[in-house]
PAZAPA-4460 file (N, C-alpha, C; in steps of 0.05 Angstrom, whole numbers, plus 32768, in hexadecimal, padded with zeros to 4 digits):
% residues 258
    n_x    n_y    n_z   ca_x   ca_y   ca_z    c_x    c_y    c_z   seq   type   mol
   84E5   7C94   837D   8501   7C95   8376   8507   7C99   8358     1      X     A
   8518   7CAA   8350   851F   7CB2   8335   8535   7CA5   832B     2      X     A
   853C   7CAA   8311   854E   7C9D   8304   856B   7C9C   8311     3      X     A
   8573   7CB7   831B   858F   7CB9   8324   8590   7CA9   8340     4      X     A
   857C   7CAA   834E   857C   7C98   836A   8581   7C7A   8362     5      X     A
   8573   7C72   834D   8575   7C55   8347   8592   7C4E   8340     6      X     A
   859E   7C60   8332   85B9   7C5C   832D   85CC   7C5A   8340     7      X     A
   85C6   7C70   8355   85D6   7C70   836D   85D7   7C57   837D     8      X     A
   85B8   7C4C   837F   85B6   7C36   838F   85BF   7C1D   8382     9      X     A
   85BD   7C1D   836A   85C9   7C06   835B   85E8   7C04   835C    10      X     A
   85F5   7C19   835E   8613   7C1B   8363   861A   7C12   837C    11      X     A
   860C   7C1E   838F   8612   7C11   83AC   860F   7BF6   83AD    12      X     A
   85F9   7BEB   83A3   85F3   7BCD   83A5   860E   7BBF   8396    13      X     A
   8613   7BC8   837C   8629   7BBD   836F   8642   7BBC   8381    14      X     A
   8647   7BD4   838A   865E   7BD7   839D   865C   7BC1   83B5    15      X     A
   8647   7BBF   83BE   8643   7BAA   83D5   864A   7B8D   83CB    16      X     A
   8640   7B89   83B3   8641   7B6D   83A7   8662   7B69   83A3    17      X     A
   866D   7B7D   839F   868D   7B7B   8397   8698   7B74   83B2    18      X     A
   8691   7B81   83C8   869C   7B82   83E3   8696   7B66   83F1    19      X     A
   867E   7B5C   83EB   8674   7B48   83F9   8667   7B32   83E7    20      X     A
   8675   7B24   83DA   866C   7B11   83C5   865B   7AF8   83CD    21      X     A
   8649   7AFD   83E4   863C   7AE9   83EF   8627   7AE1   83DD    22      X     A
   8620   7AC9   83D2   860A   7AC5   83BE   85F1   7AC9   83CC    23      X     A
   85EC   7AC5   83E2   85D2   7AC8   83EE   85CC   7AE5   83F2    24      X     A
   85DF   7AF4   83FA   85DD   7B10   83FB   85D7   7B1B   83DE    25      X     A
   85E5   7B15   83CB   85E4   7B1F   83AF   85C6   7B18   83A5    26      X     A
   85BA   7B01   83AE   859F   7AFB   83A4   858E   7B0E   83B0    27      X     A
   8592   7B15   83C7   857D   7B26   83DA   8580   7B44   83CE    28      X     A
   8599   7B4E   83C4   859D   7B66   83B6   858E   7B65   839E    29      X     A
   8590   7B50   838E   8582   7B4E   8373   8564   7B51   8378    30      X     A
   855A   7B42   838C   853C   7B47   838E   8537   7B62   8397    31      X     A
   8546   7B6E   83A4   8540   7B8C   83AD   8542   7B9F   8394    32      X     A
   8554   7B99   8380   8552   7BA7   8368   853B   7BA3   835B    33      X     A
   8533   7B8A   8358   8519   7B86   834B   8500   7B95   8356    34      X     A
   8500   7B94   836F   84EA   7BA0   837E   84EA   7BBF   837B    35      X     A
   8504   7BCB   8376   8504   7BE8   8372   84FE   7BEE   8355    36      X     A
   8506   7BD9   8343   8501   7BDE   8326   84E3   7BDE   8324    37      X     A
   84D6   7BC7   832F   84B7   7BC7   832D   84AA   7BDF   8337    38      X     A
   84B3   7BE7   8350   84A8   7C00   835D   84A7   7C19   8349    39      X     A
   84C0   7C1A   833B   84C1   7C2F   832A   84B0   7C2E   8312    40      X     A
   84AB   7C17   830C   8499   7C15   82F6   847D   7C1B   82FC    41      X     A
   8477   7C10   8313   845F   7C15   831E   8457   7C35   8322    42      X     A
   846C   7C41   832F   846D   7C5E   8330   8465   7C6C   8317    43      X     A
   8473   7C62   8301   8472   7C72   82EA   8459   7C6C   82DB    44      X     A
   844B   7C55   82DF   8434   7C50   82D5   841E   7C5F   82E1    45      X     A
   8420   7C62   82FF   8411   7C74   830E   840F   7C8D   830A    46      X     A
   842A   7C9B   8302   842B   7CB4   82F8   8421   7CBB   82DD    47      X     A
   8422   7CA5   82CB   8413   7CA7   82B1   83F6   7CAC   82B5    48      X     A
   83EC   7C97   82C8   83CD   7C97   82CB   83C4   7CB5   82DC    49      X     A
   83D4   7CBD   82EE   83D1   7CD9   82F7   83D0   7CED   82E0    50      X     A
   83E5   7CEB   82CE   83E3   7CFD   82B9   83CA   7D00   82A7    51      X     A
   83C3   7CE6   82A1   83AA   7CE2   8293   8394   7CED   82A0    52      X     A
   838F   7CE7   82BC   8378   7CEE   82CA   837A   7D0F   82CC    53      X     A
   8392   7D19   82CF   8394   7D38   82CF   838B   7D43   82B4    54      X     A
   8391   7D34   829E   838A   7D3F   8285   836C   7D40   8284    55      X     A
   8360   7D27   828B   8343   7D25   828A   8336   7D38   829D    56      X     A
   8343   7D3F   82B5   8337   7D51   82C7   8335   7D6F   82BB    57      X     A
   834E   7D75   82AB   834F   7D8F   829D   833B   7D91   8288    58      X     A
   8334   7D7B   8275   8321   7D7A   8264   8304   7D7C   8270    59      X     A
   82FF   7D6D   8285   82E5   7D6F   8292   82E0   7D8E   829D    60      X     A
   82F6   7D9A   82A8   82F3   7DB4   82B2   82EC   7DC4   829A    61      X     A
   82FB   7DC4   8286   82F5   7DD5   826E   82DA   7DD0   8264    62      X     A
   82D3   7DBA   8262   82B4   7DB0   8259   82A1   7DBF   826F    63      X     A
   82A7   7DBC   8289   8293   7DC8   829B   8294   7DE5   8298    64      X     A
   82AA   7DF5   8294   82A8   7E14   828C   829B   7E18   8274    65      X     A
   829C   7E07   8261   828F   7E0B   8248   8273   7E08   824A    66      X     A
   826D   7DF6   825D   824D   7DF2   8261   8243   7E09   8273    67      X     A
   8255   7E13   8287   824B   7E29   8297   8246   7E3F   8289    68      X     A
   8258   7E47   8272   8254   7E5F   8261   823A   7E5A   8252    69      X     A
   8239   7E42   8248   821D   7E3F   823A   8206   7E40   824A    70      X     A
   8207   7E38   8268   81EE   7E3A   8277   81E8   7E59   827E    71      X     A
   81FF   7E65   8280   81FB   7E83   8285   81F0   7E92   826F    72      X     A
   81FB   7E88   8256   81EF   7E96   823D   81D2   7E8F   823C    73      X     A
   81C8   7E72   823E   81AD   7E6B   823D   819E   7E78   8252    74      X     A
   81A9   7E7F   8269   819A   7E8D   827D   8194   7EAA   8273    75      X     A
   81AA   7EB7   826A   81A5   7ED2   8260   818E   7ED4   8247    76      X     A
   8192   7EBE   8236   817E   7EBE   821F   8164   7EB7   822A    77      X     A
   8160   7EA4   8241   8145   7EA2   824A   813B   7EBB   8258    78      X     A
   814C   7ECC   8265   8143   7EE6   8272   8138   7EF9   8257    79      X     A
   8148   7EF6   8247   813F   7F07   822D   8125   7EFF   8224    80      X     A
   8122   7EE7   821D   8107   7EDB   8218   80EE   7EE2   8227    81      X     A
   80F4   7EDD   8240   80E3   7EE8   8257   80D9   7F03   8253    82      X     A
   80EB   7F17   8251   80E7   7F33   8251   80D7   7F36   8232    83      X     A
   80DF   7F2A   8220   80D0   7F29   8208   80B3   7F23   8208    84      X     A
   80AD   7F0D   8216   8094   7F01   8218   8083   7F14   822A    85      X     A
   8091   7F21   8242   807E   7F31   8251   8078   7F4B   8241    86      X     A
   808C   7F57   8232   8085   7F6B   821E   806F   7F65   820E    87      X     A
   8070   7F50   81FF   805B   7F48   81EB   803F   7F42   81FD    88      X     A
   8040   7F38   8213   8028   7F36   8225   801B   7F50   8228    89      X     A
   8029   7F61   8231   8020   7F7C   8236   8015   7F8A   821D    90      X     A
   8020   7F85   8205   8018   7F8F   81EA   7FFF   7F81   81E3    91      X     A
   7FFD   7F67   81E7   7FE5   7F59   81E3   7FCE   7F65   81F1    92      X     A
   7FD4   7F69   820D   7FBE   7F73   821E   7FB2   7F8D   8218    93      X     A
   7FC6   7FA1   820D   7FBF   7FBA   8207   7FAE   7FB8   81EB    94      X     A
   7FB9   7FA7   81D7   7FA7   7FA4   81C0   7F8F   7F97   81C4    95      X     A
   7F89   7F84   81D7   7F72   7F7B   81E0   7F5F   7F93   81EA    96      X     A
   7F6A   7FA5   81FB   7F5E   7FBC   8207   7F50   7FCB   81F1    97      X     A
   7F64   7FD3   81DE   7F5C   7FE1   81C6   7F46   7FD5   81B7    98      X     A
   7F47   7FBB   81B3   7F32   7FB0   81A3   7F17   7FAF   81AF    99      X     A
   7F18   7FAE   81CE   7F02   7FAE   81DD   7EF7   7FCC   81DD   100      X     A
   7F06   7FDE   81DF   7EFE   7FFA   81DD   7EF3   8003   81C1   101      X     A
   7EFF   7FF6   81AD   7EF5   7FFE   8191   7ED8   7FEE   818D   102      X     A
   7ED6   7FD7   8199   7EBB   7FCB   8198   7EA5   7FDB   81A7   103      X     A
   7EAC   7FE6   81BE   7E98   7FF7   81CB   7E94   8013   81BA   104      X     A
   7EA9   801E   81AF   7EA7   8038   81A1   7E96   8031   8188   105      X     A
   7E9A   8019   817C   7E87   800E   8165   7E6A   800E   816B   106      X     A
   7E65   8003   8183   7E47   7FFE   818C   7E3C   801E   818E   107      X     A
   7E4B   802E   8198   7E45   8048   81A1   7E40   805A   8188   108      X     A
   7E52   805A   8174   7E55   8069   815F   7E3F   8063   8147   109      X     A
   7E3B   804A   8145   7E2B   8041   812C   7E0D   8051   812F   110      X     A
   7E01   804B   814B   7DE9   805A   814E   7DEB   807A   8149   111      X     A
   7E00   8086   8154   7E05   80A1   814D   7E06   80A7   8130   112      X     A
   7E11   8099   8121   7E16   809E   8105   7DFB   809C   80F8   113      X     A
   7DE9   8088   8101   7DCC   8088   80F6   7DBB   80A1   80FD   114      X     A
   7DC1   80AA   8113   7DB4   80C0   811E   7DBF   80D7   810C   115      X     A
   7DD7   80DA   8106   7DDF   80EF   80F5   7DD9   80EF   80D9   116      X     A
   7DD3   80D7   80D2   7DC8   80D5   80B4   7DAC   80DE   80B2   117      X     A
   7D9F   80D8   80C7   7D80   80E0   80C9   7D81   80FB   80CA   118      X     A
   7D93   810C   80DA   7D8F   8126   80DB   7D99   8133   80BD   119      X     A
   7DAC   8129   80B4   7DB3   8132   809A   7D9D   8132   8084   120      X     A
   7D91   8119   8086   7D76   8119   8074   7D63   812E   8078   121      X     A
   7D5B   8134   8093   7D4B   8148   8099   7D53   8166   8092   122      X     A
   7D6E   8168   8095   7D7A   8182   808B   7D77   8185   806D   123      X     A
   7D7A   8171   805D   7D7A   8171   803D   7D5D   8177   8036   124      X     A
   7D49   8168   8044   7D30   816E   803E   7D24   818C   8040   125      X     A
   7D2F   8196   8059   7D26   81AE   8062   7D38   81C4   8051   126      X     A
   7D4E   81BF   8047   7D60   81D4   803C   7D56   81E1   801F   127      X     A
   7D62   81F1   8016   7D5A   81FB   7FFC   7D59   81E4   7FE8   128      X     A
   7D45   81E5   7FD7   7D40   81CF   7FC2   7D55   81CE   7FAC   129      X     A
   7D6E   81D0   7FB2   7D81   81CD   7F96   7D8D   81B0   7F99   130      X     A
   7D8E   81A2   7F82   7D96   818A   7F7A   7D89   8175   7F8B   131      X     A
   7D71   817A   7F95   7D5F   8171   7FAB   7D61   8154   7FA8   132      X     A
   7D56   814A   7F94   7D55   8129   7F8B   7D70   811C   7F8F   133      X     A
   7D83   812A   7F87   7D9D   8120   7F86   7DA8   811C   7FA0   134      X     A
   7DA4   8132   7FB1   7DAD   8131   7FCC   7D9C   811E   7FDF   135      X     A
   7D82   811C   7FD9   7D76   810D   7FEB   7D7B   80ED   7FE5   136      X     A
   7D7E   80E7   7FCC   7D88   80CB   7FC4   7DA4   80C6   7FD3   137      X     A
   7DB5   80DB   7FD3   7DCC   80D7   7FDD   7DCD   80D1   8000   138      X     A
   7DBB   80DB   800B   7DB8   80D7   8026   7DAA   80B9   802D   139      X     A
   7D97   80B2   801E   7D8B   809B   801C   7D9E   8084   801C   140      X     A
   7DB2   8087   8004   7DC7   8074   8000   7DDA   8072   8017   141      X     A
   7DE2   8087   8022   7DED   8088   8039   7DE4   8077   8050   142      X     A
   7DCA   807E   8057   7DBB   806E   8068   7DBB   804D   8069   143      X     A
   7DBA   8047   804A   7DB9   802F   8046   7DD6   8021   804A   144      X     A
   7DEA   802E   8042   7E06   8026   8047   7E0D   8024   8068   145      X     A
   7E02   8032   8077   7E04   8031   8090   7DFB   801A   809F   146      X     A
   7DE6   800B   8092   7DDA   7FF4   809C   7DEA   7FDB   8092   147      X     A
   7DFA   7FDD   807F   7E0A   7FC7   8073   7E1A   7FBB   808B   148      X     A
   7E17   7FA0   8091   7E26   7F94   80A3   7E46   7F8C   809D   149      X     A
   7E49   7F8D   8083   7E66   7F87   807A   7E75   7FA0   8074   150      X     A
   7E6B   7FB6   807C   7E79   7FCF   8079   7E84   7FD4   8094   151      X     A
   7E9B   7FDB   8099   7EAE   7FE4   80B2   7EA2   7FFF   80BF   152      X     A
   7EA3   8000   80D4   7E9C   8018   80E5   7EA9   8034   80D8   153      X     A
   7EC5   802E   80D5   7ED3   8043   80CA   7ECC   804C   80AF   154      X     A
   7EC5   8037   809D   7EBB   803F   8082   7E9F   804E   8082   155      X     A
   7E8F   8043   8096   7E70   8053   8096   7E78   806F   80A2   156      X     A
   7E8A   8070   80B2   7E93   808C   80BF   7E99   809D   80A6   157      X     A
   7EAC   8093   8095   7EB5   80A3   807F   7EA0   80AC   806D   158      X     A
   7E8C   8098   8064   7E78   80A3   8056   7E68   80B6   805F   159      X     A
   7E62   80B6   807D   7E51   80C9   8087   7E5F   80E3   808A   160      X     A
   7E7A   80E2   808D   7E8A   80FB   808D   7E88   810B   8073   161      X     A
   7E8F   80F9   805D   7E8C   8104   8041   7E74   8112   803D   162      X     A
   7E59   8104   8045   7E42   8111   803D   7E40   8129   804B   163      X     A
   7E47   812B   8066   7E47   8145   8074   7E5C   815E   8066   164      X     A
   7E70   8151   805F   7E82   8165   8050   7E74   8171   8035   165      X     A
   7E66   815F   8028   7E5C   8166   8010   7E44   817C   8012   166      X     A
   7E35   8177   8029   7E1F   818B   802D   7E2F   81A7   8038   167      X     A
   7E41   81A4   8046   7E51   81B9   8052   7E59   81CB   803E   168      X     A
   7E67   81BF   8027   7E71   81CE   8011   7E5A   81DD   8004   169      X     A
   7E3F   81D6   8004   7E2F   81E7   7FF6   7E2B   8202   8004   170      X     A
   7E32   8205   801C   7E2C   821D   802A   7E43   8232   8025   171      X     A
   7E58   822F   8018   7E6F   8241   8013   7E76   8248   7FF7   172      X     A
   7E62   8240   7FE3   7E68   8249   7FC8   7E4F   8253   7FB9   173      X     A
   7E52   8259   7FA0   7E38   8260   7F90   7E38   824D   7F77   174      X     A
   7E23   8247   7F6D   7E22   8233   7F57   7E0C   823C   7F42   175      X     A
   7E0E   8235   7F29   7DFC   823D   7F16   7DFB   821E   7F06   176      X     A
   7DDD   8218   7EFD   7DDD   8201   7EEC   7DC0   8205   7EE1   177      X     A
   7DBE   81F3   7ECB   7DA6   81F5   7EBE   7D95   81DC   7EC5   178      X     A
   7D7A   81E1   7EC7   7D68   81CA   7ECC   7D46   81D2   7ECA   179      X     A
   7D34   81C0   7ECB   7D1C   81C4   7ECB   7D0D   81D4   7EE1   180      X     A
   7CF8   81E2   7EDE   7CEC   81ED   7EF4   7CCD   81EC   7EF3   181      X     A
   7CBF   81E1   7F04   7CA2   81E0   7F04   7C96   81FB   7F0F   182      X     A
   7C8A   8209   7EFF   7C81   8225   7F08   7C60   8229   7EFE   183      X     A
   7C4F   8228   7F14   7C33   822B   7F0D   7C29   8217   7EF9   184      X     A
   7C2E   81FC   7EFB   7C29   81E8   7EEB   7C38   81E4   7ECF   185      X     A
   7C4C   81FA   7ECC   7C59   81F9   7EB4   7C76   81F4   7EB8   186      X     A
   7C81   81E6   7EA4   7C9E   81DD   7EA6   7CAD   81EF   7E97   187      X     A
   7CBF   81FD   7EA7   7CD2   820D   7E97   7CF0   8202   7E9A   188      X     A
   7D01   820B   7E87   7D1B   8205   7E89   7D29   821B   7E91   189      X     A
   7D3A   821E   7EA7   7D42   8235   7EB6   7D5F   822F   7EBD   190      X     A
   7D6D   8248   7EC4   7D84   8245   7ECF   7D82   824E   7EEE   191      X     A
   7D90   823A   7EFC   7D8C   823F   7F19   7DA5   824C   7F25   192      X     A
   7DA5   825C   7F3C   7DBD   8269   7F46   7DBA   8263   7F65   193      X     A
   7DCA   8259   7F70   7DCD   8252   7F8C   7DE4   8262   7F98   194      X     A
   7DDC   8275   7FAC   7DF1   8283   7FBB   7DF2   8274   7FD8   195      X     A
   7E06   8264   7FDE   7E0D   8256   7FF1   7DF4   8247   7FF7   196      X     A
   7DEA   8247   8012   7DD0   823E   801B   7DBF   8257   8024   197      X     A
   7DC3   8272   801A   7DB6   8286   8022   7D9E   828A   800F   198      X     A
   7DA6   8287   7FF6   7D8F   828A   7FE3   7D8F   827B   7FCA   199      X     A
   7D7A   8277   7FBE   7D77   8267   7FA5   7D66   8276   7F90   200      X     A
   7D72   827C   7F7A   7D65   828C   7F64   7D60   8279   7F4A   201      X     A
   7D4C   8283   7F3A   7D4C   8275   7F1E   7D44   828E   7F0A   202      X     A
   7D4A   8287   7EEF   7D46   829C   7EDB   7D41   828C   7EC0   203      X     A
   7D2C   8294   7EB5   7D26   8285   7E9B   7D41   828B   7E8A   204      X     A
   7D3F   8277   7E74   7D58   8279   7E60   7D55   8296   7E53   205      X     A
   7D3E   829E   7E4D   7D3F   82B9   7E41   7D44   82D3   7E50   206      X     A
   7D47   82CF   7E69   7D4B   82E1   7E7D   7D35   82F3   7E82   207      X     A
   7D1E   82E9   7E7A   7D04   82FC   7E81   7CF8   82FB   7E9E   208      X     A
   7CFB   82E0   7EA6   7CF0   82D9   7EC1   7D04   82D2   7ED5   209      X     A
   7D01   82DC   7EEB   7D16   82D2   7F03   7D04   82CF   7F1B   210      X     A
   7D0D   82C1   7F30   7D03   82BA   7F46   7D12   82AD   7F5E   211      X     A
   7D0B   82AB   7F73   7D19   829E   7F8C   7D0A   828C   7F99   212      X     A
   7D17   827A   7FAA   7D0A   8267   7FBA   7D04   8274   7FD4   213      X     A
   7CE9   8276   7FDC   7CE1   827C   7FF7   7CDF   8267   800B   214      X     A
   7CF1   8266   801F   7CF3   8253   802F   7CD7   8252   8043   215      X     A
   7CCF   8269   8049   7CB8   8270   8057   7CA0   8266   804A   216      X     A
   7C9C   826B   8031   7C85   8263   8020   7C88   8247   8015   217      X     A
   7CA2   823C   8015   7CA8   8226   800B   7C9F   8221   7FEE   218      X     A
   7CA7   8236   7FDC   7C9E   8238   7FC0   7CAE   824C   7FB1   219      X     A
   7CAF   824E   7F9A   7CBF   8261   7F86   7CAE   827B   7F85   220      X     A
   7CBB   828E   7F8A   7CAE   82A8   7F84   7CBC   82B8   7F70   221      X     A
   7CAE   82C1   7F5F   7CB6   82D2   7F49   7CBF   82F1   7F50   222      X     A
   7CD4   82F6   7F49   7CE2   8312   7F4C   7CD6   8327   7F38   223      X     A
   7CD9   833F   7F41   7CD3   8355   7F2F   7CE3   8354   7F15   224      X     A
   7CDF   8361   7EFE   7CEC   835D   7EE8   7D07   836E   7EED   225      X     A
   7D09   8380   7EFC   7D1E   8390   7F01   7D37   8380   7F0D   226      X     A
   7D30   836C   7F19   7D48   8359   7F23   7D55   8345   7F0F   227      X     A
   7D48   8343   7EF8   7D51   8333   7EE1   7D6E   8333   7EDB   228      X     A
   7D78   8351   7ED8   7D95   8357   7ED4   7DA6   834D   7EE8   229      X     A
   7D9D   8352   7F00   7DB0   8347   7F17   7DB4   832A   7F1A   230      X     A
   7D9E   831F   7F18   7D9E   8300   7F17   7DB0   82F3   7EFF   231      X     A
   7DAE   8302   7EE9   7DBC   82F8   7ED3   7DDC   8300   7ED7   232      X     A
   7DE1   8316   7EE1   7DFD   831A   7EE6   7E08   830A   7EFC   233      X     A
   7DF9   8304   7F12   7E01   82EC   7F24   7E04   82D2   7F16   234      X     A
   7DF4   82CA   7F04   7DF9   82B1   7EF5   7E14   82B1   7EEB   235      X     A
   7E1A   82C8   7EDC   7E34   82C9   7ECB   7E4C   82C4   7EDF   236      X     A
   7E4A   82D0   7EF9   7E60   82CE   7F0B   7E62   82B2   7F16   237      X     A
   7E4A   82A3   7F1B   7E4A   8289   7F23   7E56   8278   7F0D   238      X     A
   7E52   827B   7EF5   7E5F   826E   7EDF   7E7A   8275   7ED9   239      X     A
   7E85   8288   7EEA   7EA3   8293   7EE3   7EA5   829D   7EC8   240      X     A
   7E8C   82AC   7EC1   7E90   82BB   7EA6   7E99   82DA   7EAA   241      X     A
   7E9A   82E0   7EC4   7EA1   82FA   7EC9   7EAF   82F9   7EE4   242      X     A
   7EBE   830F   7EEC   7ECD   830C   7F04   7EB9   830E   7F1B   243      X     A
   7EC1   8303   7F32   7EB0   8304   7F4A   7EAC   8321   7F51   244      X     A
   7E94   8328   7F58   7E8C   8343   7F62   7E74   8342   7F75   245      X     A
   7E6F   835B   7F7F   7E57   835C   7F8F   7E3F   8355   7F80   246      X     A
   7E2C   8347   7F8B   7E13   8340   7F7D   7DFC   834F   7F8A   247      X     A
   7DEE   835D   7F79   7DD5   836C   7F83   7DBB   8359   7F80   248      X     A
   7DB6   8349   7F93   7D9C   8338   7F90   7D89   833E   7FA4   249      X     A
   7D72   8337   7F9F   7D5E   8338   7FB7   7D62   8324   7FC9   250      X     A
   7D61   8328   7FE4   7D64   8315   7FF9   7D4F   8315   800F   251      X     A
   7D3E   82FE   8010   7D26   82FE   8021   7D30   82FD   803E   252      X     A
   7D26   8311   8051   7D30   830F   8068   7D21   82FB   807D   253      X     A
   7D2B   82F1   808E   7D1C   82DD   80A1   7D00   82EA   80A8   254      X     A
   7CEB   82D7   80A3   7CCF   82E2   80AB   7CC0   82EE   8096   255      X     A
   7CD1   82F9   8081   7CC4   830B   8071   7CBA   82FA   8055   256      X     A
   7CA2   82FB   8051   7C97   82EB   803B   7C93   82FD   8023   257      X     A
   7C9B   8316   8028   7C93   832B   800C   7CAB   8329   7FFB   258      X     A
***
């Protein structure tokens, strides 16, 4: 019952009191008014309680929605982490496979490198005897380095590759240098001439004696005096003292010891 109804009801009761001034009946009307007033107060209190509960319900609903959004975000974040973990697991497995493969490769390549070093040593020993001691010592040092436990496989392979490249370079250039020569028990100071790996010559400092290395005889062979000028000219080309030109030098044919 609202405020307007209360006024109407009270007016009706007041009119009834004026028309019927009975004391008993008036007391009954007063009691009724008190009941109505109490009911109204109770209804107002109930309405207030309802409003409070409604506000609490809205607050709880908003909190629920906020938590629901947080749960969805957490679920999405969890899925993102799971995807990242899966990708990392695959990457770790791939790295482990590569490590295992590298270990297998290392086990196979180290013996191969030692074999290549042995072959290089034999090649240098059988090659033309230029810078012989220096080259042999270089190969021996390489073999010692290949046996070092603290040296990585890649570093060992690099050393081996450098040694092969050095020897390969000798086959594509000419070189002249001065050094000692043991000839018929006599020590001479001569100038050497290397033509790639095809031929190796020498000439005395006064230009009077020239010779070449005979791979077949495994010794130095003296040339005829008529070749002295050609050897001298080739030495000047090797020293960059004259422009490159065709060289007229004697060349031993395979199987010819003369």
